[in-house]
N, C-alpha and C positions, 0 to 999 in steps of 0.2 A: 384272733391275730391281727395285731398292728402292721399298718403300711411298711413300717420300720422295721419289725420282726421278718414281715414277707419279703422285702427286697433283701434283708441280710441272708435267706435263708435261700433265695432265689441265686443270687450271686456265688453262692459255693454248691453248683449242682452236683457234686460228686459225696454231698453231705447223704446220709442214711434215709433220712425222711422223705426229702426230695426223690432220690434215683429211684425206693420202691414204690412211691406214688407213680413215677413216669411207667415205669415198667407193669405196672397193672392197667394201663391205657392199652387199645386194642390199636393196631397201627394205622386205620382210619382217623381215631381221636389222634394219635399224635400228629399226624398229617396237618390235623386241621388245627391242631394247636402251635406250630409250627407256621402255618400262614400266619394266626392272627399274633403270635411273637413278633413275627417280622414287622409287619405293618404297626405293632405298638413300638418297635424298635427305632423302626423309622421316624415314627411322629415324636419320637422321644427326642432322638438327636436334633431333629428340625428344629424344635424348643430351644435344647441348650444354645444352637447357632441363634436363634433369636435371641436369647438373652447375652450371647457372648456381644451381638452385634449392635445390642440396644445399650449396652454398659460402653461401647465404643463410642456409639453415635453419642452419648451422655458428654464426651469429653470433646467433640466438636464445638465449633463456635456455632451457633445457630444462627447468625445473623437477622435475626427476628422470627424465622422460620423453622419450626423442628425439622430435623431429619426424618424421612416417612420411610426410605426404603433405601438399600445397599446393595449391590451387583460382586458377587465373587466369581472370578474366572478360574479357568482350570490350569493346572501347570502337571508338568511330565516328570516324574520321578525314576531314578535309575533304582532297582530292586536286585537282589540276589538271582532273582529269575527274569530279569531281563527290563525293558521300560512299562511304565504304566501309567497312565491319565487320572488324577486327583483333582480335588478341589484344593485351591491355593487359599490359604490362611489368611493371606492378605487383601483387605478387603480393596476391589478394584476401584470403586466409585459409591459414593454417597449421592444422592438424589432427595431435592425438594418436592419432586412434584413425581405424578404418576410414569410420566415419558421416561422410557430406559435411555440413556447414554448411549453415545456412540463407544459400543464395546466391540469395536471388529477384531477379527483375529490380528490380523496386523498392528495392533495399538496392545494388545495382551501380554502380559508379563509370563514367558514360560521359564520357570528355573530349572536347571538341571541340578539335581542333587545326587550326590555319588552314594555308592551303594555302601553301608554300614555308617554312612554318615548322619541318618535321618534326624537323629537327635540334635545333632550340632545346628540343624535348619529349624527346627523345632524351638531351639533356645533362641536363635535371630528374630524368628516372631515373634517371641515372647507372649503367645497366648495357648497355651497348651489345651486348655479345655476347647476352646476353637477348634486347635488342629487336629485333636481328636475326634470331635462331632461331625467335621468335614471329612475325615478318612474315614471314618464308619457309617456316613453316607455316600460316599463314592463307593463303597464295598457293596452297600445294598442297591445304590442307582448310578453306577458308573458314567461318569460324564465323556464325551468327546473332546475333541480340542478346541473346538470353538463355542462347546455349550457356557452356558452363563447361569449361576444360579441366584436368582432373585430371593430377596429377603424383604417384604412387606412389613414393617413394624405395628401398623394400628391394628390389623387384622392377627398377627405373629403367622402369618404363612412363609413357608418357603418353596420355590417353585422351582424346577431343573427347567431352562429354556433352552430348546434346541433351535440352530438357525435354520 
């Protein structure tokens, strides 16, 4: 089976072949599959973030030095269930060195998005792919108000930094 065919099959889990295969697995095997799937999903979304940040960095003036890192701060969203903290799709800072810029909580931007208006906020941010990847990463590894997401482009690494 080609990767594209497998991808198509896996994105439609209600399809009979996949559903039947999963039903044949033992609970222990299903638990192991869930753990591996979560790790793979997190890594997949991290790579989407790296790709999008790389594209954004390519649009920045390099001033003779390439952008090697980006920092993304947390934002607070109002959802129908209340307030939650997620990653902001806005890049807080680009850096040309390994040293992190000062992203103290007092200087970060917290945007309140009213319930039901999330799509308007995403349109304003202008990068739906980055927004989706950051939302999925926040669901897998929830950030705190002062946390920072460090995107190191040369090694294609995304690290969740807690103060």
